[in-house]
Every structure is written in C-alpha cells, then in structure tokens.
C-alpha positions as CSV (number, residue, x, y, z in Angstrom):
1,M,-119.9,37.3,401.0
2,N,-119.0,38.1,397.3
3,L,-115.9,39.8,398.5
4,F,-115.0,36.9,401.2
5,V,-115.3,34.6,397.9
6,L,-112.9,37.3,396.0
7,L,-110.6,36.9,398.7
8,Q,-110.2,33.1,398.7
9,A,-109.8,32.9,395.0
10,Q,-106.8,35.3,395.1
11,N,-105.2,33.6,397.7
12,V,-105.7,29.9,395.6
13,A,-104.2,32.5,392.3
14,D,-101.0,34.0,394.6
15,S,-100.8,29.8,395.5
16,V,-100.9,28.8,391.8
17,Q,-98.3,30.8,390.8
18,Q,-95.9,30.8,393.9
19,T,-96.0,26.6,393.2
20,A,-95.5,27.4,389.5
21,A,-92.3,29.1,390.3
22,Q,-90.7,27.0,393.2
23,A,-91.2,24.3,390.0
24,A,-89.7,26.4,387.3
25,Q,-86.4,27.4,389.7
26,T,-86.3,23.4,390.4
27,A,-87.0,21.6,387.7
28,P,-83.3,20.6,386.2
29,A,-82.5,22.4,383.2
30,Q,-83.0,19.9,380.1
31,Q,-80.7,20.0,377.3
32,E,-80.7,18.8,374.1
33,V,-78.2,15.9,373.2
34,E,-76.7,16.1,369.5
35,M,-75.0,13.7,368.1
36,N,-73.0,14.3,364.9
37,L,-71.1,12.1,362.2
38,L,-67.4,12.2,364.1
39,D,-68.9,11.5,367.3
40,M,-70.6,8.9,365.7
41,A,-68.0,7.7,364.0
42,I,-65.7,7.3,366.9
43,K,-68.9,5.7,368.9
44,G,-67.5,2.6,366.1
45,G,-64.4,2.1,367.1
46,I,-61.6,1.1,365.4
47,I,-63.0,-1.0,362.7
48,M,-64.4,2.5,361.6
49,I,-60.4,2.8,360.5
50,P,-60.3,0.2,357.8
51,L,-63.5,0.9,356.7
52,L,-63.0,5.2,356.2
53,L,-59.7,3.8,354.2
54,L,-61.2,1.3,351.8
55,G,-64.2,4.5,351.5
56,L,-61.8,6.7,350.5
57,L,-59.7,3.8,348.4
58,A,-63.5,3.2,346.9
59,V,-63.8,7.1,346.2
60,Y,-60.4,7.3,344.5
61,I,-60.8,4.3,342.1
62,F,-64.1,5.0,340.6
63,V,-63.0,9.2,340.0
64,E,-59.7,8.1,338.3
65,R,-61.5,5.1,336.3
66,L,-64.3,7.3,335.6
67,I,-61.2,9.9,334.4
68,V,-59.8,7.3,332.3
69,I,-62.7,6.0,330.9
70,R,-64.3,9.1,329.7
71,G,-61.1,9.6,327.5
72,A,-61.2,6.3,325.9
73,S,-65.1,7.3,324.9
74,K,-64.3,10.4,322.8
75,N,-65.4,9.2,319.4
76,D,-64.3,11.0,316.1
77,P,-67.5,10.6,313.3
78,S,-65.2,11.1,310.9
79,F,-62.0,8.8,311.6
80,M,-62.9,5.9,309.6
81,D,-64.0,7.8,306.5
82,R,-60.4,9.4,306.9
83,I,-58.8,6.1,307.1
84,K,-60.6,4.6,304.1
85,D,-59.6,7.5,302.2
86,F,-56.1,7.1,303.0
87,L,-55.7,3.6,302.5
88,N,-57.7,4.0,298.9
89,E,-55.1,6.2,298.1
90,G,-51.8,4.6,299.4
91,K,-51.2,7.1,302.5
92,I,-50.3,5.0,304.6
93,D,-48.3,7.1,306.4
94,D,-51.1,9.4,306.7
95,A,-53.5,7.0,308.1
96,V,-50.8,5.6,311.0
97,A,-50.5,9.8,311.8
98,L,-54.3,10.1,312.0
99,C,-54.4,6.5,314.6
100,Q,-51.8,8.4,316.6
101,R,-53.4,12.1,316.9
102,T,-56.6,10.5,317.8
103,E,-55.6,8.6,321.1
104,S,-58.2,6.5,321.9
105,P,-58.2,2.5,322.1
106,Y,-60.3,2.0,319.0
107,A,-57.4,4.0,316.8
108,R,-54.7,1.7,318.7
109,M,-56.5,-1.2,317.4
110,V,-57.0,-0.1,313.8
111,E,-53.1,1.5,313.7
112,K,-51.9,-2.0,314.5
113,G,-54.2,-3.4,311.8
114,I,-52.2,-0.9,309.4
115,S,-49.1,-2.2,310.9
116,R,-49.4,-5.6,309.7
117,L,-50.6,-4.5,306.2
118,G,-49.6,-7.8,303.4
119,R,-50.3,-10.1,305.6
120,P,-53.2,-12.9,305.8
121,M,-56.3,-11.3,306.7
122,N,-56.3,-13.5,309.6
123,D,-53.2,-12.3,311.3
124,V,-54.4,-8.6,310.7
125,Q,-57.8,-10.0,312.6
126,V,-55.8,-11.8,315.5
127,S,-53.1,-8.9,315.6
128,I,-56.7,-6.7,316.4
129,E,-57.7,-8.5,318.6
130,N,-55.3,-8.7,321.1
131,V,-54.4,-4.9,321.0
132,G,-58.0,-4.7,322.3
133,N,-57.7,-7.2,324.9
134,L,-54.6,-5.1,326.1
135,E,-57.0,-2.2,325.7
136,I,-59.9,-3.5,327.8
137,S,-57.9,-4.9,330.2
138,K,-56.2,-1.8,331.0
139,L,-59.6,0.1,331.4
140,E,-61.1,-3.0,334.1
141,K,-57.9,-1.8,336.0
142,G,-58.3,-1.5,339.8
143,L,-62.4,-2.4,339.0
144,S,-61.6,-6.0,340.9
145,L,-60.5,-4.1,343.8
146,L,-63.7,-2.4,343.6
147,A,-65.8,-5.6,343.5
148,T,-63.4,-6.4,346.5
149,I,-64.3,-3.1,348.7
150,A,-68.3,-3.8,347.8
151,G,-68.1,-6.9,349.0
152,G,-65.6,-7.1,352.1
153,G,-67.2,-3.4,353.4
154,P,-69.8,-5.0,355.0
155,M,-68.1,-7.7,356.0
156,L,-66.1,-5.7,358.3
157,G,-68.9,-3.7,359.4
158,F,-70.5,-7.6,360.1
159,L,-67.1,-8.0,362.2
160,G,-67.6,-4.6,364.2
161,T,-71.2,-5.7,365.2
162,V,-69.9,-8.8,366.5
163,T,-67.2,-7.1,368.4
164,G,-69.8,-4.8,369.6
165,M,-72.4,-7.1,370.8
166,I,-69.5,-9.1,372.4
167,Q,-68.1,-5.9,374.3
168,A,-72.1,-5.1,375.7
169,F,-72.4,-8.9,377.0
170,F,-69.2,-8.7,378.5
171,Q,-70.1,-5.1,380.4
172,M,-73.8,-7.3,381.6
173,A,-71.3,-10.1,382.9
174,N,-69.7,-8.5,385.2
175,A,-72.5,-6.3,386.1
176,G,-74.2,-9.1,387.8
177,N,-77.9,-7.9,389.2
178,N,-76.4,-4.4,388.7
179,V,-76.5,-3.6,384.8
180,D,-77.3,-0.1,383.7
181,V,-78.2,0.3,380.5
182,S,-75.6,3.0,380.2
183,N,-73.0,0.2,380.8
184,L,-74.0,-1.2,377.2
185,A,-74.5,1.4,375.3
186,G,-70.6,1.4,374.4
187,G,-70.7,-1.9,372.5
188,I,-74.3,-1.9,370.9
189,Y,-73.1,1.8,369.9
190,T,-70.2,-0.1,368.0
191,A,-72.1,-3.2,366.6
192,M,-74.9,0.1,365.0
193,V,-72.4,1.9,363.4
194,T,-69.8,-0.4,362.5
195,T,-72.7,-2.3,360.5
196,V,-74.1,1.2,359.2
197,A,-70.8,2.5,358.1
198,G,-70.2,-1.1,356.7
199,L,-73.4,-1.3,354.3
200,I,-72.6,2.7,353.3
201,V,-69.0,1.5,352.2
202,G,-69.8,-1.8,350.3
203,I,-73.2,-0.1,348.3
204,L,-71.4,2.9,347.2
205,A,-68.7,0.8,346.1
206,F,-71.3,-1.4,344.3
207,F,-72.9,0.8,342.6
208,A,-70.0,2.0,341.5
209,Y,-68.1,-0.6,339.9
210,N,-71.6,-1.5,337.9
211,Y,-71.6,2.0,336.9
212,L,-68.0,1.3,335.2
213,V,-68.6,-1.6,333.9
214,T,-71.4,-0.4,331.9
215,R,-69.5,2.6,330.6
216,I,-66.7,0.1,329.6
217,D,-68.8,-2.5,328.0
218,K,-70.2,1.0,325.8
219,V,-66.2,0.9,325.0
220,V,-66.1,-2.2,323.8
221,R,-68.9,-1.6,322.0
222,D,-67.4,0.5,319.9
223,M,-64.0,-1.0,319.6
224,E,-66.0,-3.6,317.7
225,S,-68.0,-1.7,315.4
226,H,-64.4,0.1,315.1
227,S,-62.8,-2.8,314.4
228,L,-65.2,-5.4,311.9
229,E,-65.4,-1.4,309.9
230,F,-61.7,-1.6,309.4
231,M,-62.0,-5.1,308.3
232,D,-64.6,-4.5,305.9
233,I,-62.2,-1.6,304.3
234,L,-59.7,-4.3,303.7
235,N,-62.0,-6.2,302.2
236,E,-63.3,-3.8,300.0
237,P,-62.5,-5.0,296.2
238,A,-60.1,-2.4,294.9
239,N,-61.6,-0.2,292.3
C-alpha cells in the first residue's frame, strides 16, 4: 500500500513539472517598456519645438544677466573715502580716473556728478539720477522677455493640451464602436507631455526672473547709497 502511494505521488509530481515546463515555454516573454526624455519629447508633437526654444532662450537670458549683475555688484569699500580725499585735495582728475578704473554703476554715477561740479546742487543731483536710471535700464535688459517666457510657456503647453485632446476625440469619432486605447494614446501623449513641458519652462523662467529682480534691487540700493554719500560729501562745509 505504501509503495502504491509513493508511486502515485511521484506521478503527480512528474505531471506538475511537465505542466510547469510547458507553461514556461508557451508563456509570452514580457519585456519592460521604458521611456526616456527624448521619446517623451517626440510624443509631445510640434508644440515641443517652440517650448524647447523658449527654454533655451530663458537659460541664455538668465546666465547672461547673472554675469552682468554680478559684475555690477562688485563693491570697493574704500571707494567713497578715496573720492572724498581727492575732492578735498582738489584732485578732480584723480577722482575721475578712479571712477573710470572702478567700472561699476555707482562709479559712473559719481563720475557724472564730478563732471557737474561748480553747477547748482540740484543740477548735480539730477545728472546723477539720470545716469542711475540708465544703469538700471541696462541691468534690466532682457527681463521683460524672461517674464514673457514665464507667462507664455504654460500657455503654449495648454495649447498643446487642447490640440492633443482634439486629436484623441477625432480618433475616437472615426473608430466608431471599435474604440481602441491605442488609437487614443497619441493625442493623450501630446496633451500630457506638452502640459508638463510648458509648466517646466514657465516655472523655471518665473523663478529665474524673480531671482534676477532681487539681485538688481540690491545693486540699486548700493547705487542709491553711494549717490547719497557723494551728495553729502559735496554738502560738507569747507574746512
């Protein structure tokens, strides 16, 4: 009896192994499908081209303006003390030469004020303010375009969303009762990918714009501080 049971168990085990082997041979091989950034961008359609150009333009403006603003942010702590000494000693040419060597917005403002010495104080102050306004406009060059990209990027992405959904519904209408998910995938990919791309471009441009504005505000405060200090030097009573 025990021998019979062992034989039956062996037969069951053999049949299970054969079934498993056959299933392994007939089962379709499942491959993992991965999508890289390039494939995703391609599925976004033609809207991705202007979004890519806007993104590259935003990066260029940010890097270029950051270099300019960093150069304008350099500060010489002894600059105004040396200007004061030159003016008190009557060395006007030396004061102008120092301003030209410093190469900063506040130095150009002081240089303009020195060139107006001998005129009424109001004229000197107005000339300094005019140079300051010109320097600020130079620092803010390109920021309006960066702000436009921050607002226009998401709008282009939304345009891609609408066109993608129109494409998906068009495929659905043409399919009739034989609607297949694969027919709708192209339009849905376009809608979702362009939305993400537009938001990425808009968010990065928005943060870049605000960062540059903050840096420019700091430079403007330094310019105002130096201009006020220069006017105080001119208003000091002669010894």
